[in-house]
C-alpha positions as CSV (number, residue, x, y, z in Angstrom):
1,M,86.7,105.1,27.3
2,T,88.9,103.0,25.1
3,A,88.7,101.6,21.8
4,S,87.9,98.1,23.4
5,D,84.9,99.6,25.3
6,P,81.3,99.1,24.2
7,P,79.7,102.0,22.1
8,A,78.4,104.8,24.4
9,I,74.7,104.7,25.1
10,G,72.9,107.2,22.8
11,V,70.4,109.6,24.5
12,I,67.9,112.0,23.2
13,I,66.4,114.4,25.8
14,A,62.8,115.6,25.0
15,D,61.5,118.3,27.1
16,D,59.8,121.6,26.3
17,D,61.9,123.3,29.1
18,P,65.3,124.5,27.8
19,L,66.6,124.5,31.5
20,V,65.5,121.0,32.2
21,R,67.1,119.9,29.0
22,A,70.3,121.6,29.9
23,G,70.4,120.0,33.2
24,L,69.7,116.5,32.0
25,A,72.5,117.0,29.3
26,I,75.0,118.2,31.9
27,M,74.0,115.3,34.2
28,L,74.4,112.6,31.6
29,G,77.4,114.2,29.9
30,G,79.2,113.5,33.0
31,A,78.9,109.8,32.7
32,P,81.7,108.3,30.4
33,D,79.5,105.7,28.9
34,I,76.6,107.9,27.9
35,R,76.4,110.4,25.1
36,V,73.4,112.9,24.6
37,V,73.1,112.8,20.8
38,A,70.2,115.3,20.3
39,E,67.6,117.4,22.2
40,A,64.0,118.2,21.3
41,G,61.5,120.6,22.5
42,D,58.6,118.7,21.6
43,G,57.4,115.2,20.4
44,A,57.2,115.9,16.9
45,Q,61.0,116.9,16.8
46,V,61.9,113.6,18.5
47,L,60.8,111.2,15.6
48,P,63.0,112.7,12.9
49,L,65.9,113.0,15.4
50,A,65.5,109.4,16.3
51,G,65.6,108.2,12.7
52,R,68.7,110.3,12.2
53,H,70.7,109.5,15.4
54,S,69.3,105.9,16.3
55,P,69.5,106.6,20.2
56,D,69.4,103.7,22.5
57,V,67.3,105.7,25.0
58,V,64.9,108.8,24.9
59,L,64.1,110.6,28.0
60,M,60.6,111.9,27.3
61,D,58.6,114.7,29.0
62,I,54.9,114.1,29.0
63,R,53.6,117.7,28.4
64,M,54.9,119.2,25.3
65,P,53.6,121.4,22.6
66,V,52.9,120.3,18.9
67,M,53.1,116.4,19.7
68,D,53.0,115.3,23.3
69,G,55.3,112.6,24.8
70,L,52.7,110.1,24.9
71,A,51.9,110.3,21.1
72,A,55.5,110.4,20.5
73,T,56.4,107.4,22.6
74,E,53.6,105.4,21.0
75,A,55.1,106.3,17.5
76,L,58.8,105.3,18.6
77,R,57.7,102.1,20.0
78,S,55.7,101.1,17.0
79,R,59.0,101.2,14.9
80,D,61.0,98.0,14.6
81,G,64.2,98.5,16.7
82,G,62.9,101.7,18.1
83,P,64.7,103.2,21.2
84,E,63.7,102.6,24.7
85,V,61.7,105.4,26.4
86,I,61.8,106.6,29.9
87,V,59.0,108.9,30.8
88,L,59.9,112.1,32.9
89,T,57.0,113.3,35.0
90,T,56.4,115.5,38.0
91,F,53.8,113.4,39.3
92,D,54.1,109.8,40.5
93,A,50.5,109.0,40.0
94,D,49.9,110.6,36.7
95,E,47.3,108.7,34.9
96,H,49.1,109.5,31.5
97,V,52.2,107.5,32.8
98,L,50.0,104.6,32.6
99,R,49.3,105.1,28.9
100,A,53.0,105.6,28.1
101,L,53.8,102.3,29.8
102,R,51.1,100.5,27.9
103,A,52.6,102.0,24.8
104,G,56.0,100.3,25.7
105,A,57.9,102.8,27.5
106,A,60.4,101.2,29.7
107,G,59.5,103.0,32.8
108,F,59.1,106.5,34.3
109,L,61.4,108.8,36.5
110,L,60.4,111.8,38.5
111,K,62.0,114.8,37.4
112,D,63.5,115.4,40.9
113,T,65.1,111.9,40.9
114,P,68.8,112.2,42.1
115,P,71.2,112.4,39.1
116,D,73.0,109.3,39.9
117,E,69.8,107.4,39.8
118,I,68.6,109.0,36.4
119,V,72.1,107.9,35.0
120,A,71.7,104.2,36.4
121,A,68.1,104.0,34.9
122,V,69.4,105.0,31.4
123,R,72.1,102.2,31.7
124,Q,69.6,99.8,32.9
125,V,67.0,100.5,30.1
126,A,69.7,100.3,27.5
127,R,70.5,96.8,28.7
128,G,66.8,96.0,28.2
129,H,65.6,96.1,31.7
130,P,62.6,98.2,32.9
131,V,63.3,101.0,35.6
132,L,59.8,100.3,37.0
133,S,59.1,97.1,38.7
134,P,55.6,95.5,38.2
135,A,54.9,95.8,42.0
136,V,55.4,99.7,41.6
137,T,53.3,99.5,38.4
138,R,50.5,97.9,40.4
139,R,50.6,100.7,43.1
140,L,50.5,103.4,40.4
141,I,47.4,101.9,38.8
142,A,45.6,101.7,42.2
143,R,46.2,105.4,42.7
144,V,44.5,106.6,39.3
145,A,41.1,106.6,38.3
146,E,39.4,103.1,37.1
147,S,37.5,104.6,34.3
148,G,37.0,102.0,31.8
149,H,38.0,99.1,34.3
150,D,35.4,96.5,33.0
151,L,36.3,97.2,29.3
152,R,40.1,96.8,30.1
153,R,39.2,93.7,31.9
154,A,37.6,92.1,29.0
155,R,40.0,93.2,26.6
156,A,43.0,91.8,28.7
157,T,41.3,88.6,29.3
158,D,40.7,88.1,25.5
159,R,44.5,88.7,24.8
160,L,45.6,86.5,27.5
161,A,43.4,83.6,26.1
162,L,46.1,83.5,23.3
163,L,48.5,82.0,25.8
164,N,48.7,78.3,26.8
165,D,48.5,77.2,30.4
166,R,52.3,77.5,31.1
167,E,52.8,80.8,29.5
168,R,49.8,82.1,31.5
169,E,51.4,80.9,34.7
170,V,54.5,82.6,33.8
171,A,52.7,85.9,32.8
172,V,51.0,85.8,36.2
173,A,54.4,85.5,38.0
174,V,55.8,88.3,35.8
175,G,52.8,90.4,37.1
176,H,54.0,89.6,40.6
177,G,57.4,91.1,39.9
178,R,59.3,87.9,40.1
179,S,62.5,87.4,38.3
180,N,63.3,84.7,35.8
181,A,65.2,82.8,38.6
182,E,62.2,83.2,41.1
183,I,59.8,82.0,38.4
184,A,61.8,79.0,37.7
185,S,61.8,78.1,41.3
186,V,58.4,78.5,42.0
187,L,57.0,76.9,38.8
188,H,59.7,74.3,38.8
189,F,61.1,75.2,35.5
190,S,64.7,75.8,34.3
191,V,65.5,79.4,33.9
192,P,66.1,78.7,30.1
193,T,62.6,77.4,29.9
194,V,61.2,80.6,31.8
195,K,63.2,82.9,29.2
196,T,61.6,81.0,26.4
197,H,58.3,81.3,27.8
198,V,58.6,85.0,28.5
199,S,59.9,85.5,24.9
200,S,56.7,83.6,23.5
201,I,54.4,85.8,25.8
202,L,55.9,88.9,24.3
203,T,55.5,87.7,20.9
204,K,52.1,86.3,21.2
205,L,50.7,89.4,22.8
206,G,52.8,92.0,20.6
207,L,54.2,93.5,23.8
208,N,57.7,95.1,24.2
209,N,58.6,94.3,27.7
210,R,57.6,92.9,31.1
211,V,56.0,95.9,32.4
212,Q,53.3,95.7,29.8
213,V,52.9,91.9,30.6
214,A,52.3,93.0,34.4
215,L,49.8,95.8,33.2
216,L,47.9,93.4,31.2
217,V,47.7,90.6,33.9
218,H,46.6,93.3,36.4
219,D,43.8,94.5,34.1
220,A,42.7,91.0,33.6
221,G,42.1,90.8,37.4
222,L,44.5,87.9,37.8
223,L,46.4,89.4,40.6
224,D,43.4,90.7,42.8
225,D,43.4,87.5,44.9
226,Q,46.9,86.5,44.9
227,E,48.7,89.6,46.6
């Protein structure tokens, strides 16, 4: 990298398995625009490390001692300017992944994801783009237990009532995994108008990203008859 290049993407790796941490560090260390700034063996270690190093992205294992990755994700994403979080899991239908996504994680990766895809995911998340599409989110939801479904639907419906009609239309389109350009075409808005609506939706609902919007729309049952 030269002096004119943008700063390297700072990453913290959080996993209780030293071999996994080492493998990820070697993998990411080979990318010229990514720098591993710290490693943590449990969720409790992540929080002070994030405060000290201000990483852009945290690769977060779910099952760790002392504080698990779910609690750590919730704590990090509740901070102003907190880092993006990618959840690492061995299961693609782990119900805990949904909790992490609802807490504001930018997506999840299986631990056997090819190295180049992990590097690409870190870059994408650092730019503010989720690494899990709403369509994949819906398939994930469909494969886990629906306990508490009625309560989630009622709560989601109440929250979406904060939106006006146009914002609600945009939120449903986000739930279908459409890009801003696609939403603009379908709803006959300009792309800047769609961006404004998405920003307003995130602000009104207190959400971090489009994945959370998609989850909320799904919970409210607004996609059931529109697949």
